[in-house]
C-alpha positions in Angstrom: -4.7 2.8 48.0 -4.4 5.1 50.9 -4.8 8.1 48.6 -8.0 6.6 47.2 -9.4 6.0 50.7 -8.5 9.6 51.7 -10.4 10.9 48.7 -13.5 8.9 49.4 -13.4 10.2 53.0 -13.2 13.8 51.8 -16.1 13.3 49.4 -18.2 11.9 52.3 -17.4 14.8 54.5 -18.0 17.3 51.6 -20.5 16.0 49.1 -20.1 19.1 46.9 -16.4 18.3 46.3 -17.0 16.3 43.0 -19.1 19.1 41.6 -16.3 21.6 42.4 -13.8 19.4 40.7 -15.7 19.3 37.4 -16.8 23.0 37.6 -13.9 24.4 35.6 -14.4 21.8 32.8 -18.2 22.4 32.9 -17.7 26.2 32.6 -15.4 25.6 29.6 -17.8 23.3 27.9 -20.7 25.7 28.4 -18.8 28.7 27.1 -17.1 27.2 24.1 -19.4 24.3 23.1 -22.9 24.5 24.5 -23.5 28.2 24.1 -22.0 28.5 20.5 -24.1 25.5 19.5 -27.3 27.0 20.9 -26.5 30.4 19.3 -25.9 28.8 15.9 -29.2 26.8 16.2 -31.0 30.1 17.0 -29.4 32.1 14.2 -30.1 29.3 11.6 -33.8 30.4 11.6 -33.0 34.0 10.7 -31.8 35.7 7.5 -28.9 38.0 8.2 -26.2 39.2 5.8 -23.7 41.7 7.1 -22.5 42.8 3.6 -26.0 43.7 2.4 -27.5 46.8 4.1 -31.2 45.7 4.0 -30.4 42.2 5.4 -28.2 43.3 8.3 -31.0 43.1 10.8 -32.0 39.5 11.5 -35.4 38.4 10.0 -37.1 35.2 11.0 -37.6 32.9 8.1 -38.0 29.5 9.9 -36.5 26.7 7.9 -35.7 29.0 4.9 -32.0 28.7 5.3 -32.1 24.9 5.3 -34.5 24.8 2.4 -32.3 27.1 0.4 -29.2 25.0 1.1 -30.7 21.7 0.2 -32.1 23.1 -3.1 -28.7 24.6 -4.0 -26.7 22.4 -6.4 -23.4 23.9 -5.1 -24.2 22.8 -1.5 -25.3 19.4 -2.7 -21.9 19.0 -4.4 -20.2 20.1 -1.1 -22.1 17.4 0.8 -21.1 14.8 -1.8 -17.4 15.9 -1.6 -17.6 15.8 2.2 -19.1 12.3 2.4 -16.6 11.0 -0.2 -13.7 12.6 1.7 -14.8 11.2 5.1 -15.8 7.7 3.9 -12.5 7.2 2.0 -9.8 8.9 4.1 -11.0 7.8 7.6 -11.2 4.0 6.8 -8.0 3.9 4.7 -6.1 5.9 7.4 -7.3 3.5 10.1 -6.4 0.4 8.1 -2.9 1.8 7.3 -2.4 2.8 10.9 -3.2 -0.8 12.0 -0.9 -2.3 9.3 1.9 0.0 10.3 1.4 -0.9 14.0 1.7 -4.6 13.1 4.8 -3.9 11.0 6.7 -2.0 13.7 5.5 -4.1 16.7 8.7 -6.1 16.6 11.7 -6.3 18.9 14.5 -5.9 16.3 17.4 -3.5 16.1 16.6 -0.2 14.5 12.8 -0.6 14.8 12.7 2.8 16.5 13.7 4.5 13.3 10.9 2.8 11.4 8.4 3.9 14.0 9.7 7.5 13.8 9.5 7.4 10.0 5.8 6.4 10.1 5.0 8.9 12.8 7.0 11.8 11.4 4.2 13.2 9.1 2.0 13.5 12.2 4.4 16.0 13.8 4.2 18.4 10.9 1.4 21.1 11.0 -1.1 20.5 8.3 -0.3 23.7 6.5 3.4 22.7 6.4 2.4 19.2 5.1 0.2 20.8 2.5 3.0 23.1 1.4 5.3 20.1 0.9 2.7 18.2 -1.1 2.1 21.3 -3.2 5.6 20.9 -4.6 5.0 17.1 -4.9 1.9 17.8 -7.0 3.6 20.4 -9.2 3.1 19.5 -12.9 6.0 18.2 -15.0 8.8 18.1 -12.3 6.8 17.3 -9.2 8.0 14.2 -7.3 4.5 12.7 -7.3 4.2 12.7 -11.1 7.8 11.6 -11.5 7.2 8.6 -9.3 3.9 7.8 -11.2 5.7 8.0 -14.5 8.1 5.2 -13.3 4.9 3.1 -12.8 3.6 3.8 -16.3 1.2 6.7 -15.5 0.6 9.0 -18.4 -2.5 10.8 -17.2 -3.1 14.4 -16.1 -0.2 16.1 -14.4 -1.8 19.0 -12.5 -3.6 17.0 -9.8 -4.5 20.0 -7.6 -5.9 21.9 -10.6 -7.8 19.1 -12.2 -11.5 18.9 -11.1 -11.4 15.1 -11.3 -8.2 14.7 -9.3 -8.3 17.7 -6.8 -10.3 15.9 -4.1 -8.2 12.8 -4.5 -5.1 14.9 -4.0 -6.6 16.3 -0.8 -7.3 12.7 0.3 -3.8 11.6 -0.3 -2.3 14.3 1.9 -4.8 13.5 4.7 -4.1 9.8 4.6 -0.3 10.4 4.6 -0.7 12.8 7.5 -3.0 10.8 9.8 -2.0 7.1 9.3 1.1 7.4 11.5 -1.0 9.1 14.2 -3.5 6.2 14.4 -0.6 3.8 14.3 0.5 5.0 17.8 -2.8 4.0 19.3 -2.8 0.6 17.7 0.9 0.0 18.7 0.1 0.8 22.3 -2.9 -1.6 22.1 -0.8 -4.4 20.6 1.9 -4.0 23.2 -0.6 -4.4 26.0 -2.2 -7.6 24.7 -1.7 -10.7 26.8 1.0 -12.9 25.4 -0.3 -16.1 27.0 -3.3 -16.1 24.7 -1.0 -16.1 21.7 1.2 -18.8 23.2 -1.9 -21.0 23.7 -3.0 -20.3 20.1 0.4 -21.4 18.8 0.2 -24.6 20.8 -3.3 -25.3 19.3 -1.8 -24.9 15.8 -3.5 -21.6 14.9 -2.1 -19.8 11.9 -1.0 -16.2 11.8 -4.2 -15.1 10.0 -6.4 -17.0 12.5 -4.6 -15.3 15.5 -5.0 -11.9 13.8 -8.7 -12.4 13.0 -9.8 -14.4 16.1 -7.6 -12.8 18.8 -6.0 -9.5 17.8 -9.1 -7.9 16.2 -11.5 -8.7 19.1 -9.0 -7.6 21.8 -8.4 -4.3 20.0 -12.1 -3.5 19.5 -12.0 -0.7 22.1 -8.9 0.8 20.5 -10.6 0.6 17.1 -13.7 2.3 18.5 -11.6 5.2 19.9 -9.5 5.5 16.7 -12.5 5.3 14.4 -14.3 8.0 16.4 -11.5 10.5 16.3 -10.8 9.6 12.7 -14.3 10.4 11.4 -14.6 13.5 13.6 -11.2 14.7 12.4 -12.1 14.1 8.8 -15.1 16.4 9.1 -12.9 19.0 10.7 -9.9 18.8 8.4 -9.7 22.0 6.2 -6.2 23.5 6.5 -4.6 21.8 3.5 -7.5 22.8 1.3 -6.6 26.5 1.8 -3.0 25.8 0.7 -3.5 23.2 -2.1 -6.8 24.0 -4.0 -8.8 26.8 -2.2 -11.8 24.6 -2.7 -11.4 24.5 -6.4 -11.5 24.0 -9.3 -15.2 24.7 -9.6 -15.8 23.6 -5.9 -14.5 20.1 -6.8 -12.5 20.0 -3.5 -14.8 22.1 -1.3 -15.9 20.3 1.9 -18.4 21.3 4.4 -16.2 23.1 6.9 -14.4 25.1 4.1 -17.8 26.0 2.7 -18.9 27.1 6.1 -15.9 29.4 6.3 -16.7 30.9 2.9 -20.3 31.6 3.8 -19.4 33.2 7.1 -16.3 35.2 6.3 -16.4 35.8 2.6 -20.2 36.1 2.0 -20.9 37.2 5.6 -24.1 35.2 5.6 -24.7 34.6 9.3 -28.0 32.7 8.8 -26.8 30.2 6.3 -23.5 29.7 8.0 -25.4 28.9 11.2 -27.5 26.4 9.3 -24.4 24.8 7.8 -23.0 24.6 11.4 -26.0 22.7 12.5 -25.8 20.3 9.5 -22.2 19.7 10.3 -23.0 18.9 13.9 -25.8 16.6 12.8 -23.3 14.6 10.6 -20.9 14.4 13.5 -23.6 13.1 15.8 -24.8 10.5 13.2 -21.3 9.1 12.6 -20.4 9.1 16.3 -23.6 7.4 17.5 -23.6 4.9 14.7 -20.0 4.0 15.4 -20.8 3.4 19.1 -23.8 1.3 18.3 -21.9 -0.8 15.8 -19.1 -1.3 18.3 -21.6 -2.4 21.0 -23.1 -5.0 18.7 -19.7 -6.4 17.8 -18.8 -6.6 21.4 -22.0 -8.5 22.1 -21.3 -10.9 19.3 -17.8 -11.5 20.6 -19.1 -12.1 24.1 
């Protein structure tokens, strides 16, 4: 309390102190977030390709890059893949993370090993995790196909090389990698919930499902908001395992927006279109983040 009073007194004596405290963070955000975003926005209105001599100098074409992208069937396929990837992996990872947290939120002997088992994939770098799964997905003798055979599966064996299964294979790796990470946040939230509320619910004769739906979910809404936000943003940014498993193939079946951005910028050296793709990616992130916050606020009002 005394430290807080001393800080308030210092701020009153030196009103510029708060601005000095946030100055390093502000400089970092300006240099590595605001400036690159503004530069990409500016470059998206120009045609410039470094691997073609006559297009090396930027030429203003207005919305030409955006028009070319949204009339390109390859880019529309990439958008479809990205939305499928995000809308499937993020919710499933969140739900599994919550279920894992409920499962390990117990005071029993050896529960620490269960928590470690669920969290262990999170520790691995994505490239290492993708390398492990590359062997799992190997046709004929891969552990994935061997396990599916025990369940009666007789379908295609080469998941990473099949255009109908490649994106699903990428999703499986992502869900396996992220569920344990989201479990930690939900576990922390569950362990901080007031126990007296549950004791009162038990005395009133509430069932386990009623306590879960009427008490646990509403009390964890802020945790869910945080987890869902980082889950959707992370899904748009996830690209490492695609390099290892499929390289965006076959026939762009597993190419997502960030991987396509890398291809346009560093393989095709198309600065204009890569800048336009960057702005489209930022637009998606803003839409998902703002929508998530608005939905969360409405739910909070309904609970209130």
